[in-house]
N, C-alpha and C positions, 0 to 999 in steps of 0.2 A: 724435511728435518736432517734429510740426509745429508744434503750440503752446508749446512748449518755445524753440522757436525765435522764436517772436512775442513770448512771455513776454522772452526774452534780448534781443531787438533794442527792445525798448521800455522798457529801462533808460536810456537816454537822455533819452528824453522825462519820463521819471519823475523824473531827477535836474538839467535845468530845470526844470519843475516846483518843485522843494524848495527850489531860490537861490531861484528869481521871489518865492517865497512868505516866506522870510526874509527878502528884501530888502523884501518891503514893510512888514515889520512888525509883522504879523496875532499879538497876546500868547499866545494858545493854542498857535498854530504855532511861534514861538518857542521855550517851554518844550519841546512835544516835541522842536527839534532839539538844545536844551539838555539834553534828556533821555539822547537816541541820540548825541552825542559824548561825554560822560562814559561811559555805558555802553557804546559800542562803539570808542571813542579816534580818531571821526571830527573831520574836520572841514566845517563847511559853508563857504565864502565867501561871504563879503560884498561884491559887486563895487563896485568906487566905478561903474564905464560897466555898466550891467547889462545890456544890449541885446547893445554889444561881448561882452563874456565869455560871453552866452547865444550867440551867433554862430558862439565859436572851442571852444563847447561842443559842434555841433549837427555842426559842420565835421568837428571831430576824430573822433565816430560816424558822419559820411556815409562818411569813408574810410575806416575802417577793416571797417564794414560792406561797402564796396566791395571793399575789398582781401578780405577773407572769401570775397565771392561771385566775386571771379574766381578764388582759388584751387580753386574746386570741379572745375571741370574738369581742371585739372595734379594734382588730387589722386585723380581718378577712373582716367586713364590712366595715370599712373604707379602710384600705391597702392593702388590696385582701391577707395579708397574711397566707396563711392557716397554722394554728398547730392548729383543733379544735380538733383531736384526740387523742393529748396529754393535755387535759386539763382536765380529771378524773383524768389520774395520775401524773399532779401536784399539783390536788388538793387534792386527797388521801394523797400525801406524805407531802401538808400542812398541814392538819387535824392528820396524824398522830406524826407530829413535833410536834404540838400543845397537843396532847394528851402527848407527853412527858415532854412537857415543864410544863405542871400539874402535872407529874410525881414527876418529879424530884423539883417543887416548893414544893410539898408536903413534899419530902424528905427531904429537907431544913429546914421543921419545923417538923423534925422525925416524921413523920406520925402520929401527935399528934391531935385528930380530933378536941379536942378545943382550938388549936392553930391556926388552920386554920379558923372554925368557926370563932373568933375571928376578926381575919387580914378578913376575905369578911366582917365581918360585921362593922366592920371600915375601910375599905376600901373599896368605890364602884366599883373602880375598876375592882375588882378582880372579883366579883358579875358579871359585863359585859362582862369581861375572860368567865368565865365559862360557861355564856350563850349563849355568842358568839361562843364558841367550841362547847354545845350541839345545837346549831340552824345549824353549820354549818355541823354539823356530818352527825345529822337525815334529811338534807334539800333533799338529794338524795332519799329517800325513801317517799315525798313526791310528788301529782300530781304536782302540782303547783310548783313547788319546784325551779323556780326563784326569787319567792317573797319570800320563807323563806329565798334563797341567800341572797337576800338586805338587809334584816332585819340584818342579820348574820354578813356582812361585817359593817353596820352602827355598831353594838354591838362593831367591834374590831375597829372602828374608836373612840367611845367613849373609849372603855378601854385604847388606846393610850393618848387619849386628856388629861383621869384623872389620870393615871399613874405617869406622871412626874411634877414634879412642874418647871420646864423649860423645855421648849420644846429645842429639842436639832435638828438640821436641817436633822436628818435622819426620825426623826417621824414627820416633816411636809410635808417632801417628802413624805412619804410613806399616811398619810394621804389626800395628795393633787392625789397622784396615785388614790387611792382607788376611793376619791370623783368624779376625771373626768370618769375615768373608767365608776365608775356609771353612771354618767351624759349621756356621748356616749350610754351609752346601754340603757336608757329609752328614750331616742331619738330616736333610729331607731324602737323601738316599736309603 
């Protein structure tokens, strides 16, 4: 089961690699992608802003892995579905993908500290995203880590709410799942 979870958690890294290789224009790889697109009715995007698109893919992956990891405890308490031994593994993948999300975002801004600083000041959701990443990455090091974990989850929800002018269904579902899991965790305490 552990290897299956690792394999499934590595799918976003494979997707990022595929998009990167396809956008760089390697002939043999483009031929393989064209064959897969025709055989399986898939389409590999050719983004205009590669690093920003990869940042979005990694951000979504981090979000959904975080949601799965955060739902493991309520699933055990209320449904007796025991995946607790994989909670740290999934959480580690979520934090790792969030770090890569931040790195791709910085790369989209050409590693310019002035550009990143201006973006952080002008767009409050970026500050909440960095704060959520720091809190979630450092929470295992603290004695009462679940309190910091809840604060990090709230920061993730604020990052999602402020990050888009129009909330899409994916964001509404993600925020609802995080809020419901937090409520279930607090009820049981």
